[in-house]
C-alpha positions in Angstrom: -12.6 45.4 -70.3 -10.4 42.2 -69.4 -9.9 38.9 -71.2 -13.3 37.1 -72.5 -12.7 33.1 -73.6 -16.0 32.0 -74.1 -14.5 28.8 -74.4 -13.1 29.0 -71.0 -16.9 30.0 -69.4 -18.6 27.2 -71.2 -15.5 24.7 -69.6 -16.4 26.7 -66.2 -20.4 26.1 -66.6 -20.9 23.0 -67.9 -21.8 20.1 -66.3 -20.6 20.4 -62.4 -19.8 16.7 -61.2 -17.8 16.7 -64.3 -13.7 17.2 -63.4 -12.1 19.5 -66.7 -9.1 20.2 -68.0 -8.2 23.4 -69.3 -5.7 24.2 -71.9 -2.4 25.5 -70.0 -1.8 27.8 -73.0 -4.3 29.9 -72.1 -5.1 29.5 -68.5 -3.1 32.2 -66.7 -4.3 34.5 -69.4 -8.2 33.5 -68.8 -7.9 33.2 -65.0 -6.3 36.8 -64.5 -9.4 37.7 -67.0 -11.4 36.9 -64.4 -10.3 37.8 -61.5 -9.9 41.6 -63.0 -13.6 41.2 -64.2 -15.6 38.4 -63.6 -18.9 40.5 -65.3 -17.7 38.5 -68.8 -18.4 35.3 -66.6 -21.7 36.7 -64.9 -23.0 38.1 -68.5 -22.3 34.6 -70.5 -24.3 32.4 -67.4 -26.8 35.3 -67.4 -29.3 32.9 -69.6 -29.0 30.2 -67.2 -28.4 31.4 -64.1 -27.7 28.7 -62.4 -24.5 27.8 -64.5 -22.9 31.0 -62.8 -23.1 29.2 -59.7 -22.0 26.2 -61.3 -18.7 28.3 -63.2 -17.6 29.7 -59.9 -17.4 26.4 -57.8 -15.3 25.0 -60.5 -13.3 28.2 -60.8 -12.2 27.9 -57.3 -12.5 23.6 -56.5 -8.8 23.1 -56.5 -10.9 19.3 -57.6 -12.4 20.4 -60.4 -10.1 22.6 -62.0 -6.3 23.9 -61.5 -7.4 27.8 -62.5 -6.2 28.9 -58.7 -3.6 26.3 -58.4 -1.3 28.9 -60.5 -1.1 31.4 -57.4 0.9 28.9 -55.5 2.7 27.5 -58.5 6.6 28.3 -57.8 7.0 28.4 -61.5 4.4 31.1 -61.9 6.5 34.9 -61.1 6.1 36.0 -58.0 4.4 39.6 -59.2 2.1 37.7 -61.2 1.1 35.5 -58.0 0.4 38.3 -55.9 -1.4 40.3 -58.3 -3.9 37.3 -58.8 -4.4 36.8 -55.5 -5.2 40.3 -54.8 -7.6 40.0 -57.7 -9.5 37.4 -55.6 -11.0 40.9 -53.6 -12.0 41.6 -57.2 -13.5 38.0 -57.4 -15.6 38.7 -53.5 -16.6 42.3 -54.3 -18.4 41.8 -57.6 -19.0 38.0 -58.2 -20.0 37.0 -54.4 -21.0 39.8 -52.7 -23.9 40.8 -55.2 -25.0 37.2 -56.2 -24.9 35.3 -53.2 -27.9 35.7 -51.6 -27.4 36.9 -48.1 -27.1 33.7 -46.0 -25.1 31.7 -43.8 -23.7 28.7 -45.2 -25.8 26.8 -42.4 -29.0 28.3 -44.3 -28.3 27.2 -47.6 -29.9 24.8 -49.9 -28.4 22.2 -51.8 -27.9 23.2 -55.1 -27.0 26.8 -53.9 -23.1 26.4 -55.6 -22.4 30.3 -55.8 -23.1 30.4 -52.1 -20.9 28.0 -51.6 -18.6 28.4 -53.4 -17.9 31.5 -51.4 -19.0 29.9 -48.0 -16.3 27.2 -48.7 -13.8 29.2 -50.4 -10.3 29.0 -48.1 -11.6 25.3 -48.1 -11.3 24.4 -51.5 -9.5 26.4 -52.8 -5.9 25.4 -53.0 -4.7 28.5 -50.9 -4.2 26.6 -47.3 -1.8 28.8 -44.7 1.3 26.0 -45.6 0.7 25.9 -49.3 0.7 29.7 -49.4 3.4 30.1 -47.4 5.7 28.3 -49.4 4.5 30.2 -52.2 4.9 33.8 -50.9 1.1 34.8 -50.5 0.3 34.4 -46.7 -0.1 38.1 -46.3 -1.6 38.9 -49.5 -3.9 36.1 -48.8 -5.0 37.6 -45.4 -5.6 40.5 -47.5 -8.4 39.1 -48.9 -9.9 37.8 -45.9 -9.6 41.6 -44.3 -10.9 42.8 -47.7 -13.8 40.2 -47.6 -15.1 41.8 -43.9 -16.1 45.1 -44.7 -18.1 43.8 -47.9 -21.9 44.2 -47.3 -23.0 40.6 -47.7 -22.7 38.2 -44.9 -21.8 35.2 -47.0 -18.6 36.8 -47.7 -18.1 38.2 -44.1 -18.5 34.3 -43.0 -15.7 33.2 -45.9 -13.3 34.9 -44.6 -14.0 33.7 -40.8 -13.8 30.2 -42.7 -10.2 31.3 -43.7 -8.9 32.5 -40.6 -10.2 29.5 -38.5 -7.8 27.5 -41.1 -5.4 29.9 -40.5 -4.9 31.0 -37.2 -3.0 28.0 -35.9 0.0 28.8 -38.3 0.1 32.3 -38.7 -2.1 33.4 -35.5 -0.5 37.1 -35.4 -1.4 37.6 -39.2 -5.0 36.3 -38.6 -5.6 38.5 -34.9 -4.9 41.5 -37.5 -7.3 40.2 -39.6 -10.1 40.1 -36.5 -9.6 43.0 -35.8 -11.6 44.0 -39.1 -14.7 42.7 -38.6 -17.3 44.6 -36.8 -18.9 42.2 -34.8 -21.9 44.2 -33.8 -23.0 43.9 -37.2 -26.4 42.2 -37.0 -26.0 39.6 -39.8 -23.2 38.1 -38.3 -24.1 38.3 -35.2 -24.4 34.4 -34.8 -20.3 34.1 -35.8 -19.6 35.7 -32.9 -18.6 33.3 -30.7 -17.0 31.1 -33.1 -14.5 34.5 -34.1 -14.0 35.3 -30.5 -12.8 32.2 -29.6 -10.3 31.9 -32.5 -8.8 35.2 -31.4 
């Protein structure tokens, strides 16, 4: 069982329009705990399911919290940053894949924060190609996208393709290797065929 901090979960899942400051002294431990086992957050939000979406958005969005900035903070040891980046696979596999509605972004209704956090992950997380490249985690980010493309939920696969779109101009070979993972004969992502083939 991972480190579970109800105070951290409470901060993440509170009013979604208000920025929050997370306590520095526990942030690394809290972020590491959530990335290694998102089930604690899922259980915490279960009585009010919409709070899970608020929390996921807030966790991922760099304008709402500093959680994922730790992955590119060079003051954090590279081994820790690589481990945290690898933990994003668990976040997608155990939070987004089973709990997001299996729809693409254009079908979302207002307020579907969990799906929105998944679909826009590479837009809202502070993990752009230049930032992640300077931080030494670009290959690890590509590995997360590659992993997303293997998941059952089309929301996760669309998220990966959005990441590829952002990165391909800077890391073309790395992103083409990510696209090799995608099965474009898979009917739920057929709508993405043209978009993805245009990237390669």
